[in-house]
C-alpha positions in Angstrom: -50.6 -7.6 6.5 -48.8 -7.1 3.2 -49.1 -3.3 3.5 -47.6 -3.3 7.0 -44.6 -5.5 6.1 -43.5 -3.4 3.1 -42.0 -0.5 5.2 -40.1 -3.1 7.3 -38.6 -4.8 4.3 -37.6 -1.5 2.8 -36.0 -0.4 6.0 -34.2 -3.8 6.3 -32.9 -3.5 2.7 -31.6 0.0 3.4 -29.9 -1.0 6.6 -28.2 -4.0 4.9 -27.0 -1.8 2.0 -25.5 0.7 4.4 -23.8 -2.0 6.5 -22.2 -3.4 3.3 -20.8 0.0 2.2 -17.0 0.0 1.5 -14.8 1.9 4.0 -12.2 4.4 2.8 -8.8 4.0 4.6 -6.3 6.8 4.5 -2.6 5.6 4.5 -1.2 9.0 5.6 -0.3 7.7 9.0 -1.1 10.1 11.9 1.7 8.4 13.9 4.3 8.7 11.1 5.2 5.0 11.4 4.3 3.7 8.0 7.3 2.8 5.9 8.4 0.5 3.0 11.7 -1.4 3.1 13.8 -2.0 0.0 17.0 -3.9 -0.6 19.5 -4.5 -3.4 21.6 -7.4 -2.3 24.6 -7.1 -4.6 27.9 -9.1 -4.5 30.0 -6.3 -3.2 27.6 -3.9 -1.4 24.4 -5.2 0.0 22.2 -2.0 0.2 19.0 -1.6 2.3 16.8 1.3 3.0 13.4 2.7 3.8 10.8 5.0 2.4 8.6 6.8 4.9 6.6 9.3 2.8 3.5 7.0 2.4 0.1 8.3 1.4 -2.9 7.0 -0.6 -6.4 5.7 0.0 -7.8 2.2 -0.2 -11.5 1.3 -0.4 -12.2 -1.9 1.4 -15.5 -3.7 2.1 -15.2 -6.4 4.9 -18.2 -8.2 3.3 -16.6 -8.2 -0.2 -12.8 -7.9 0.0 -12.4 -8.9 -3.6 -13.9 -5.5 -4.6 -11.0 -3.6 -3.0 -9.6 -0.6 -5.0 -7.1 2.0 -4.2 -3.7 3.6 -4.7 -0.5 3.7 -2.5 1.9 6.6 -3.1 5.5 7.0 -1.9 7.3 10.3 -2.0 10.6 9.5 -3.9 12.6 12.0 -1.8 11.7 10.0 1.4 13.9 7.1 0.3 16.9 6.8 2.6 19.9 4.5 2.7 22.5 4.6 5.5 25.4 6.0 3.4 24.9 9.7 2.7 26.8 9.7 -0.6 24.8 6.6 -1.8 21.6 8.4 -0.8 22.7 11.4 -2.9 23.3 9.2 -5.9 20.0 7.3 -5.3 17.9 10.5 -5.5 20.1 12.1 -8.2 19.6 12.4 -12.0 21.3 9.1 -12.9 19.2 7.0 -10.6 15.7 8.0 -9.5 15.9 11.7 -10.4 13.6 12.6 -7.5 12.8 16.2 -8.6 11.5 15.0 -12.0 9.8 11.9 -10.5 8.4 12.9 -7.1 6.2 9.9 -6.7 6.4 6.1 -6.8 2.9 4.6 -7.0 1.0 1.4 -7.1 -2.6 1.6 -8.3 -4.7 -1.5 -7.7 -6.7 -2.8 -10.7 -7.9 -6.2 -9.4 -7.7 -8.3 -6.3 -7.7 -11.9 -7.4 -8.2 -15.1 -5.5 -9.3 -13.4 -2.3 -9.7 -15.8 0.6 -10.7 -14.5 4.0 -10.1 -16.3 7.4 -11.6 -14.4 10.3 -10.3 -10.8 9.7 -7.4 -11.6 7.3 -7.8 -11.6 3.5 -5.0 -13.2 1.3 -5.0 -12.4 -2.4 -3.0 -11.4 -5.4 -3.1 -7.7 -6.2 -2.7 -6.8 -9.8 -2.0 -3.2 -10.5 0.0 -0.5 -12.2 3.4 0.2 -10.6 5.1 3.5 -11.6 8.8 4.1 -10.8 10.9 6.8 -12.4 8.1 7.7 -14.7 7.8 4.2 -16.1 4.5 2.3 -15.5 4.3 -1.5 -15.7 1.6 -4.0 -14.6 2.8 -6.2 -11.8 1.3 -8.9 -9.4 1.9 -8.7 -5.7 0.9 -11.4 -3.1 -0.8 -9.4 -0.3 -2.7 -9.8 3.0 -5.2 -7.3 4.2 -6.0 -7.4 7.9 -9.2 -5.6 8.9 -9.2 -4.3 12.5 -12.7 -3.1 13.4 -12.9 -0.4 16.2 -9.1 -0.3 16.6 -8.3 3.3 15.4 -8.6 4.9 18.9 -6.5 2.2 20.5 -3.7 2.7 18.1 -3.5 6.4 18.7 -4.0 6.0 22.5 -7.4 7.7 22.4 -10.0 5.0 22.9 -12.8 7.5 22.9 -12.2 8.1 19.1 -14.0 5.5 17.0 -12.8 4.0 13.7 -11.3 1.1 11.9 -7.8 0.1 10.7 -6.6 -1.8 7.6 -3.1 -3.3 7.6 -1.7 -4.0 4.2 1.3 -6.3 3.8 3.1 -7.5 0.8 6.5 -8.3 -0.8 7.6 -8.1 -4.4 10.6 -7.7 -6.7 11.2 -5.4 -9.7 14.1 -5.2 -12.1 15.6 -1.7 -12.0 16.6 -1.8 -15.7 12.9 -2.2 -16.6 12.3 1.2 -15.1 15.3 3.0 -16.7 17.5 2.9 -13.6 21.1 2.4 -14.8 20.3 -0.7 -16.9 23.3 -3.1 -17.1 25.5 -0.8 -15.0 27.3 -1.3 -11.7 25.8 -4.8 -11.3 28.5 -5.9 -8.9 27.7 -3.1 -6.5 24.0 -2.6 -7.1 21.8 -5.6 -7.7 19.7 -5.6 -10.8 16.7 -6.6 -8.7 15.0 -4.3 -6.1 13.2 -6.2 -3.4 10.4 -4.3 -1.7 8.5 -5.1 1.5 5.6 -3.2 2.9 3.5 -3.4 6.1 1.4 -0.2 6.3 -1.6 0.9 8.2 -4.6 2.7 6.8 -7.0 4.6 9.1 -10.8 5.2 8.9 -11.8 7.4 11.8 -15.5 7.7 12.5 -17.2 11.0 13.2 
């Protein structure tokens, strides 16, 4: 009896470990919809824009959301505001200097206080935020929505299997902390940059 049950237990253990494996989600959106919104609500000129060049990968385990790791990358040159002259200034040498600083990144180090209700996990993401070549540790309240077997539905190809992970969060940074015109033009450009993201990562299955 003992001999016959050992292979069963070994197989069960292997199956359980495979089922609990983290899933790698790619945030380079095949639909090109992913974007991050930013705003600088100054006294004279409220400015709002978007950044669409989103890439990065996040490793997420539905059975252990607190172990999430990953990195989100934004192409600096993808930042756009409605006024073309403002956009030129934004990407120019005195502001973001996009040619010298091609990426804005957030690298997750820990996911604290993770609480999951059904398929939605709320937590505080602590990580390294890099803007204009300056890296600082920040904390961001986030939600991660795990959508099993939804990849094909999103791209209108239900025969293609896979999962989705929707990452949402809002946070604020001070531009002067990142060497972006500290103390200048504060009546036209707010000292604080508010960022809001709602981006989808895909994990297609072979």
